[in-house]
C-alpha positions, 0 to 999 in steps of 0.5 A: 548459429544457435542451437534449438536448446539455446533459443528455447532457454532464452525464450523461457528465461525471458518469459519468466523475467516478464512474468516476475516483473508484471507480478512485482508491479501488480503486487506493489500496487495492491499492497500500496492500495491496501496500506492507504485504505487501512491508514485512512480508516485508522486516521478517521477512527483516531480523528473521531476519538479525538473529537469525542474526547474534546467535546466531552471535556468542554469543547474547543474553547476549553483547551488552554496552552500551558 
């Protein structure tokens, strides 16, 4: 027969484990979403900058492979 103290300890450890796993999943999804949004915004800025540079130097027809 287990004592009350053992059952209480097991319940608290189980609760702590469940909360930590849930927080890990939640924070993982939040960081992934933030990273993807930041990466997409940076990629759009770099694409616009590259397009502006190409247009400023005569367009796509002026590009030569050396």
